[in-house]
C-alpha positions as CSV (number, residue, x, y, z in Angstrom):
1,M,0.5,0.2,-0.2
2,K,1.5,3.0,-1.1
3,S,-1.1,5.5,-0.4
4,L,-4.1,5.6,1.4
5,Q,-7.1,5.2,-0.6
6,P,-9.9,7.5,0.2
7,R,-12.6,6.6,2.0
8,M,-14.8,6.8,5.6
9,S,-15.8,3.5,6.4
10,M,-18.3,4.8,9.4
11,I,-18.8,8.1,11.0
12,T,-19.5,6.9,15.0
13,L,-20.8,9.7,17.1
14,E,-20.1,9.9,21.4
15,V,-23.9,10.4,22.8
16,S,-24.8,11.3,26.2
17,D,-27.9,9.2,26.2
18,L,-27.9,6.4,23.8
19,A,-31.4,5.3,24.0
20,R,-32.9,8.9,22.7
21,S,-30.4,9.4,20.0
22,I,-31.9,5.5,19.2
23,Q,-35.0,6.7,18.6
24,F,-33.9,9.5,16.9
25,Y,-31.8,8.3,14.5
26,E,-33.9,5.3,14.2
27,Q,-37.5,6.3,15.0
28,G,-37.0,10.2,13.7
29,L,-34.7,10.4,11.2
30,G,-35.8,6.0,9.5
31,F,-32.1,5.1,9.6
32,P,-32.4,1.4,8.9
33,R,-30.6,0.1,12.4
34,M,-28.0,-3.3,12.3
35,E,-28.2,-5.8,14.8
36,S,-25.8,-4.6,17.4
37,P,-24.0,-4.9,21.2
38,P,-26.1,-3.0,24.0
39,E,-23.3,-0.7,24.3
40,V,-23.7,0.6,20.6
41,A,-26.0,0.9,17.9
42,F,-24.8,0.8,14.2
43,F,-26.9,2.0,11.2
44,T,-26.6,1.5,7.6
45,L,-25.8,4.1,5.7
46,S,-25.6,4.6,1.9
47,G,-22.0,3.9,1.5
48,T,-21.0,4.5,4.8
49,W,-22.0,3.3,8.0
50,L,-23.1,5.4,11.3
51,G,-22.0,4.0,15.0
52,L,-23.2,5.9,18.4
53,F,-21.4,5.2,21.3
54,G,-21.6,6.7,24.8
55,R,-18.6,9.7,25.0
56,E,-16.7,7.6,27.7
57,A,-16.0,5.0,26.3
58,L,-15.5,6.2,23.0
59,A,-12.9,8.3,24.5
60,E,-12.0,5.3,26.3
61,D,-11.3,3.4,23.5
62,A,-9.4,5.6,21.8
63,A,-7.2,6.3,24.9
64,V,-8.1,9.8,25.3
65,S,-9.7,12.2,27.2
66,A,-13.3,12.4,27.5
67,Q,-12.7,16.2,28.6
68,G,-10.9,18.9,27.2
69,S,-9.4,19.2,24.1
70,G,-7.8,15.4,23.8
71,F,-11.3,13.9,22.6
72,N,-14.0,16.3,20.1
73,G,-16.9,14.2,20.8
74,F,-16.3,11.5,17.2
75,A,-14.1,9.1,15.3
76,I,-13.9,8.5,11.9
77,A,-13.3,5.0,11.3
78,H,-11.4,3.6,8.2
79,N,-11.9,0.0,7.6
80,V,-9.7,-2.5,6.2
81,H,-9.0,-6.3,4.9
82,S,-5.9,-7.1,7.5
83,E,-4.2,-6.6,10.9
84,A,-0.6,-6.2,8.6
85,Q,-2.9,-3.2,6.8
86,V,-4.1,-1.5,10.1
87,D,0.0,-1.2,10.5
88,E,0.0,-0.1,7.4
89,V,-1.9,2.8,7.3
90,M,-1.2,3.6,10.8
91,A,2.1,4.2,9.6
92,I,1.5,6.1,6.3
93,A,-0.5,8.2,9.2
94,K,2.5,8.7,11.2
95,R,4.3,9.6,8.1
96,A,2.1,12.5,7.7
97,G,2.3,14.2,10.7
98,A,-0.8,12.5,12.6
99,V,0.1,11.7,16.5
100,I,-0.5,8.0,16.9
101,T,-3.3,8.2,20.2
102,K,-3.5,4.1,20.7
103,A,-0.7,2.2,18.8
104,P,-2.4,-1.0,16.5
105,Q,-3.7,-3.7,18.7
106,S,-6.2,-6.9,19.4
107,V,-9.4,-5.5,20.4
108,F,-12.0,-6.4,23.0
109,W,-14.4,-6.6,19.8
110,G,-12.2,-9.5,18.3
111,G,-10.3,-7.3,15.6
112,Y,-7.1,-5.0,15.8
113,S,-7.8,-1.6,15.7
114,G,-5.7,2.0,16.4
115,Y,-6.5,5.4,16.5
116,F,-4.6,8.4,15.4
117,Q,-5.8,12.1,15.1
118,D,-5.5,14.6,12.4
119,P,-3.8,17.9,11.8
120,D,-7.1,19.5,13.7
121,G,-7.3,16.9,16.8
122,H,-10.0,14.9,14.8
123,L,-9.6,10.4,15.1
124,W,-9.8,8.6,12.9
125,E,-9.7,5.0,14.1
126,V,-8.1,2.5,11.8
127,A,-9.6,-1.2,11.9
128,Y,-9.6,-4.9,10.6
129,N,-13.1,-6.4,11.8
130,P,-12.7,-10.5,10.9
131,M,-16.4,-11.1,11.8
132,M,-17.8,-9.0,9.1
133,R,-16.6,-6.0,6.4
134,V,-17.4,-2.7,7.0
135,G,-17.9,-0.2,4.1
136,P,-18.2,-0.4,0.8
137,E,-16.7,-2.5,-1.1
138,D,-13.0,-1.4,-3.2
């Protein structure tokens, strides 16, 4: 992989009340909700997914503070096909000047991921999910 393919696999937003947010997106906006673990909600969008996750839990997953400038409330996910590709993308990001907030590692949900911040502090998760393909086909 010589350069990063431009894509967003999933936008994950922090929420203060997951049930209220699920109702808004599912009932209010009519977004199609996917089967999800109880601590998160996933919705399929055209070409991407939307994830809802508690603020503290999402900040903890990215290894940043939930308070102040360390965490701005969302993370953009870039999903790839292997653990090796996670490492490659993280290396590309680091070379481009990104700050690595969480080095790639095996994670609790069975995949492999790491986080970096762009120059404005926006979080990107680079992930390999062996259970399912996330995002549009290449």
